[in-house]
N, C-alpha and C positions, 0 to 999 in steps of 0.2 A: 504493500500500500504506500510505500515510500514515494513522496512527491505528488500524491493525489489529494493532499489537504489543500483546500482553497482558502482565500482570505476570510470568508464568512465562518469557516470552521475554526480558524485561529481566533477570531473575534469572540465566538461563542465560548470557546475553552478559556480564553483570557477573562471573560466576564464571570464565568464560573469560579475561577481561581480567586479573582478579586472579591467576589461575594463571600466565599468561605473565609478568606483571611480577614476581611472587614468585620464580619459577624463574630468570628473567633476572638479578635482583638477587642472588639467592643464589649463583648460579654466578659472578657478577662479583666477589664479595668477595675481598679479598686474603687469601691463606693466611698463617697465623701465621708471622712471621719471614721472609716472602718478599714483596718488592714487585714488581708487574708489570713485566716487561721487554718488549722489542719482540716477541719470539717469543710470549710469553703473549698480548699484546694483538692482534697481527695474524695469528698462526697458531695460536691456541688451545693454545700450549705443544707443538704437534705431538703431540697426544695423542688425536685423535678416532678412535673405533672406526668400523668399516665402516657400521653401521646409522645412526649419526649423520650420516656423510658423505652416504649415499644420500638420507636424509630431507631433509637440508639443501639438497642440490642441487635437489630437486623444489620445496621451499618457496621457495627463491630464484627459481626459474623461473616457478612458477605465480602469477599475480597477477590483478588485476581484468580485464586484457585477455583472459585465458583464460576466466574465468567469464562475463564480459559479452560480450566480442568473439567468442569461438569459439562460444558458444551462439547468438549472433546469426548467425554464419556457418552454423551447423547449421540454423537456421531458414530462411536465404536460399538456401544452397547444398546443404547435406546433409553426408554423411560424408566427402566429399573433403577437407574442411579438416583432417580427422584425420591427414593425411599429415605435417603439422607435428610432431605428437606421435610417431607411429609411426616416422617416419624418424629422429627424434631418438634413439630407442632404439638403432638401429643405429650412429648417430654416436657415442653414448656409448661403445660397445664399441670402436670404432676409436680414440677418444681414450685410453681406458684401456690399450689394448695398445701403441699406437705413440707417443703424445705424452707421457703421464705419466712413463714411465721416464726420459725425457731431462730433463724439468722437475725431477723429484725428485732425480735424480743431481746436478744442478747447484745444489741447495739454494736454490731461488728463493723470494723473498717475493712478487714481482710479475711480471706478464707483461712489462712494459717492461724489467725487469732482464735477461730473456733476450735482448732486442734489443741491450742494451749488451754482453753477453758474446759474442754472435755477430756483431754488426755494429759499432756505435759508440755512444758516449755521446750524440752529436748526434742520431742517429736515435731513440734511447731517449727523449730529452727531447721531441722532436717528437710521438711517439706518446703519451707520458705526458700532455702538455698536451691532445692531442686526446681522449684517453679521459676525462680529468677534465671537459672541456667536454661530452662526450657524456653522461656519467653525470648531471651536474648539470642541464643544460638540456633533455635529452631523456628519459633513463630515469627519474630521480627525479621530474621535473616531470610527466611523463605518467602515472606510477603514482599520484602524489598526486591528479592531476586526475580520472583514471578511477575511482579509489577513492572520492573525495569525490562524484563524480557518481552512483555506485551508492548511496551513503548518502542522497543527496538524493532519488533516485528511490524508494528502498525505505521510508525512514522520515521523509522530509521535512526532514532537516537541511540548512540553507543551505550552499551549496558552500564558501564561505570558512571556515565553522566545521568542515566536514568535513575540509578540507585541514589546518587547524591541529590538529584532534583526532588525525588519523592521524600527523601529523608528531611531535607530542608523545609519542604512544604508542610509536612506533618509537624515538624518542630516549631515552625513559625508561630503557631497559635496554641498548640497543646502544652508546650513546656511552661509557658508563662501563665496560662489561664487555668490549667488543671482540668478536672472532670467537667466543670461548667462549660468551658470552651469546647471540649470534645462532644459532650452530649447535645448542646444546642446547635452546633454546626452539623451534627449527625442528622438532625431533622431535615436540613437542606440537602445533605448528601443522599438521603434515602429518596427524596423527590427526584433528583437527577438519576439515581441508580435505577429506580423503577421506570421512569419515563424513557430514559435512554435504552433500557433493556426491552421495553415494550415496542419502541420504534424498530429496533433490530429484529424482533420477533415478527412484527407486522410486515416489514419489507421482505424477510426471508419467506414467509408463507405466501405473500402476494406474488413473489417471484415464482414459487412453485405452481401457483394457480394461474400463471400467465396474466396477472393483473386483475383477477376476479375476487381479490380480497382475502382477508385473514381466515375466515371460516371455511371458505372453499379450499384454501391452501391446507388447512388442518385435515379436512376430509381426504385430500389428495395424498398427503404423506401417510395417513392412517391406512388408506386402501393400498398404497404402493408397497409399504414395508410394515405389514401388521405385526411381524415378529419383533419389531423394534418397540412395540407398545406393551410387551409382556412385563408385568411388574415382578413376577416370581419366576426366576430362571430355573431350568432343569439342568441335571448334571451333564448333559450333552453340550451345553452352551460353553464356549471357550472362556467366558468371563465368570463361570460358576465359582471359581476360587475367590474372586473379589466380592461377589454377591451370591452367597450360598443358599439359594432357594428360600424355603420357608424359614430358614435360620435368620434371615434378615428381619423377620417380624417378631420372632420369639427368642433370638439368640443375642450375639455379641453387639449388635448395633445399639441395644439398650445400654450396654456398658459404656460405649463411646459417647452416646447422647447424654446420659445422666451425668457422666464425668464432666463433659464439656459444658452443658447448660446449668448444672447444679453446683459444681465445685471449681469452676474456672474463674479466677479473679477478674479478668478483663470483661467477662460477661456478667457475672453476678454483681459487680460493683455498681452497675447502673440501678439495679433493683434496691440496693442498700441506700441509695441516695434519694429515695422517694419521699414525698411529703408524709406518707403514711403507708401502712401495710395494704389497705384497700386500694390506694393509688398505684402501688407497686404491682398488685395482682391484676389491675386493669391494664397496666402496661404490658405485662406478660401475655395477657389474652390478646391484645392488639398485635403483638409480635407473632403469636401463633397463627392469627389470620393472615398476616403478611407471608408467613412461611408457606402457606398453602399455594400462593401464587408465584413464589420464586422459581419453581421448575418451568413455568411458562416463559420466563425471560432468560433462563440459562440452559435448560435441557432441550426444549422444543426447537430452538434455533439450530442446535447440533444435529437433530434428526432431519430437519429441513435441508441443511447443508449436505448431509449424506445422500438424500434423494436427488438434489441438484447435480452433485458431482458424478453420480452414477447414471445420469440421463444425458446422453450426448446432445440431444436436441436442446434441452434447457441450457446446458453449458455453452453451446454454440450461440444461443440467443444473447448471452451475456457479453460476447465479444472478447476483445483482448484482455480487458480487466479481469474477467472471470477466470482466465487461464493462469493468472499470477498467484503464487503461493498456495497452490491447490492442496487441501488436506487429503490425507490418505489413511489407510488402516494403520500404517506405521507412524504417521504423524497426525493423529486425530486432534491434538491440541491446537492445530492451525485453524480449526473450523471457525472459531469466533472471530479471530483477526481477519480471516478470509471474507467472512460475511460483512464485516465493517467496511471493507473496501468497495462493496457493492452499493453502499448507501449514497444518496445524492448529497451535494454540498449543503452544509448547514446541519442536516441530520447526522452527518458523519461526526461533526464537532460535538453534538449533543451526546451521541453514543460513546464517544471517546471520553467526554466529561464523566459519564456514568461509570466507566471503567476506572478512571482516576479517582472518583469519589469512593468507590469500593476499596481501593488500595489505601488511600490516605486515611480514611476513617478507621480502618483496621489498625494501621500503624499508630495513629494517635491514641486509640484505645489501649493497645498493648503497652505503649510507652507509659501512659498514666498508671496502669496497673502494676507494671514492673517497679516504678518509683514508689508506689504505695506500699508494696510488700517490703522493699528494701528499707524504706524509711521507718515504717511502723513496726516491722518484725525483726529487723536486724539492727539498724542504727539506734533506735530508741531503746532497744532491749540490751545491747552490748556496748555501744560506743558512747552515747550521751543520754542517760536515762532521764535527765532533767531538762532536755531540750524544750525550749518554748516554741510557740507557734511560728515565730519568724524564722528560727533556725530550721524547724521541721519542713516548712514550705521551701526554704532555700535548698536543703538537702534533697528534697523531692525533685526539684528542677535539675540539680546537678547530676543526680543518679539517672534521671531520664536521658540527659544529654550523653552521659557515658555509655549507657545501654545502646543508644542510637549509633554512636561512633563504632562500637564493637560490632554491632549487627551490620553496619555498612561495610566494614572490612570483611566480614564473613560472607556476605551475600554473593559476591562474584565467585567465591570458591565453590559454591553449589553448582556452578555451570558444568563442572566435570562429572557430576553425578547423574546417572541415567534415571529419568523420571523422579526428580528430587522430591517433589511433594508427596507422591505415593509412598516413596521410601520412608519419609519422615512420619507420615501418618501411621504406617505399619509398625514402625519401631516405637512410636509414642504409645501404641497399643500394648506394648510389653509392660509398661509401668502403670497405665491408667486403671486396670482392673484391681490392683492392690490398693490404690488410693481410694477408689470407689468403695471397696469393701470396708476400709477403715472409717470412712465418713458415714456410710450407710448404717453400720452397726453402732457407731458413735451417736447418731441421731436417734435411732429407734430401739436400741437394746441396752438397757441400763447395766447389764452385767459385763459389758466389754471393758477390758482393762488396758492400761497404757502398754504394759509389757506384751500383751497379746497383739495389740495394734502394730507395735514395732516388728515383732516376729512375723506377723502376717504380711506387712508391707515388704519386708526383706525376702520372705519365702515366695512371694508372688512372682518375682523375676525368674528364678529357676523353674517354677511351675510353667510359666509362659513359654520359656525356652524349650521345655520338654515337648510341648505341643508344636513347636515351631521348627526346631533344628535337631535333626537326627545326626549323630556323629558319622564321619566319613566311613563308608563301608557297612554302616548299620541301617541304612535307609529302608531295607526290606525286613529288618528284624522286628518281630512281633512286639517287643518291649517298647519300641519307639513309634510315635505316630506323627504324621504331618497332616494338619487339618487347615482349612481356610482360616485366614487370620481373624476374621470376624467370629468364627466359632471358637478359636483359641482364646479370644478375650472373654467370651461367655463362660467357658470351662474354667479359666483361670480365676475369674471373679468368684464363682461358686466354691472352688476349692480353697481360695484364700479366706472366704467367709467361714468355711468349715474349720480352718486352722485357728482363726481368731476365736471362734466359739469354744473349741476344745481347750485352748490354752487359758482362756478366761475362766471356764468352769473348773479347770484344774487348780488355778491360782486362787480363786475366791470361794471355791467349794459351793458354787451355786448362789452366793450372795450378790446383791447389787453392788456395783462399783461406787466409790464415794463421789465421783464426778458424773455419775449417770444422770441423764436428763429426765425429769419427771414431766410427762406429756399430759396436758389436760385436754379433754375432748373439745372444749370451746376454742382452743388454739387453732384448730383446723376448720373452723366454721367460716364459710365464704358467703359473699353476697349473692342475691338472686341473679344479678347481672352476670357475675362470674360463672355461676352454675349454668345459666341458659347459654351463654357464649361458649362454654366448654362443651356442652352437649351439641351445639351447632357444629363445632370443629370435628367432633367425633362422627357426626352424621356425614359430613363432607368426606372425611377420610374413608369411612366405610363404603361410601358410594364410589370413590375413586378406585379403591382396591377391588371392589366387586366388578367394575367395568373393565379394568385393565389387568385382571388377575393373570391371564395367560393368552 
């Protein structure tokens, strides 16, 4: 697509960038007579309304990997990859009803802080260091790399300049303003994200239908490649190892989703910044509804691209532009950038702004959460226990800047790794089941002990590796098993829970742990609006899976 941007595209993108920076800096300003304190910087003064929370959750979640990676999966696999989004909608409702009331009642700033209150400072520190490492070396670095790769593919910006540009853009407003700047700009980012995504979807489907519109285009791709609309893959499908049939609905995807949406600092931090629990739950519900439409803007374009590329007549109608950077089975991730080059002037700039919005909003969210964990769980715990608000906010800004510099150095190094994002997701799945088990039992089982939690978390890694890696020469030995990584996460979580239960019962002889949480029935009572909305989400999900089962 290099060289196909026109003046109107650059104007639209520049206006988008100016709007985000302007709003971010305006929100970041210190109010007259009030200096930012820790609650202002890390939890947006606990003043976020539901619509800002919902929009910010989606903006933090959707990044280059969704636009580029999931469109590529739509091209290679089809609609089955949408389970990541649709199952997340159900997960959000569970988090809103059963996890959030406990977190907000305890007045948390960070997820590791919950570990300290429920288990011990020692375990909190172990997990805080782990999360800081994960955010800097995996999340921030991979989002920078994939975002810069998209810029290089679409408009020819060299990778290193793309990394620096995205890093500076995210830093320009998020380092100074904290969560307020991140959350309020996320509202604008989501508008660009959804509008730009819908424009690409409309144009892709309109192209498939030879100008007869979006609905006709959808009918065409459904009738042309019905196999690409199967939500549940059978074992004969080459992608079965990545999406193992019914295991997607009842297996390890629950581990990935509950870990990500329930115990991930840069996601859950928005909900902790709400005006109230009810406001937070409304925000979660809004995000669940947005999750239902995300596949429309990230997966359907990939399927449409597959139909166009494999129809010589359609491809021929696109002319010379259509033949550039063609996606293929081996290079499915080219599908979304390839579609963008087909857009007319003006709309191309809007779609590109949507992609940039997805990347920058995720970067800003991860930066803020990394600095929150470092400042509140490491610096205030071990370096300066008496740090005042002024020092705390300053340390938050400095730690975010350092994290961004390290991630920017790491990002280009991911270029030598084949399918970097898939690799990272798979290996993050080795540690997430253990962490989920520790949190789940900590929340809902009063007998879980600190020693059991540490033993469970540590034992979860060899358990995961048992299901994942058979020693050389032992691959056919009956003692070792190689299972799809999603199933591996499910089995690992269940076995880790068993380890924690057995160690806890042995240690306390069946008595409740001193730090066990007493749960009152009223704690989980939700409003009629939340209940009706949740039921509506469930009905839509049931209908989608019924229609596209196989």
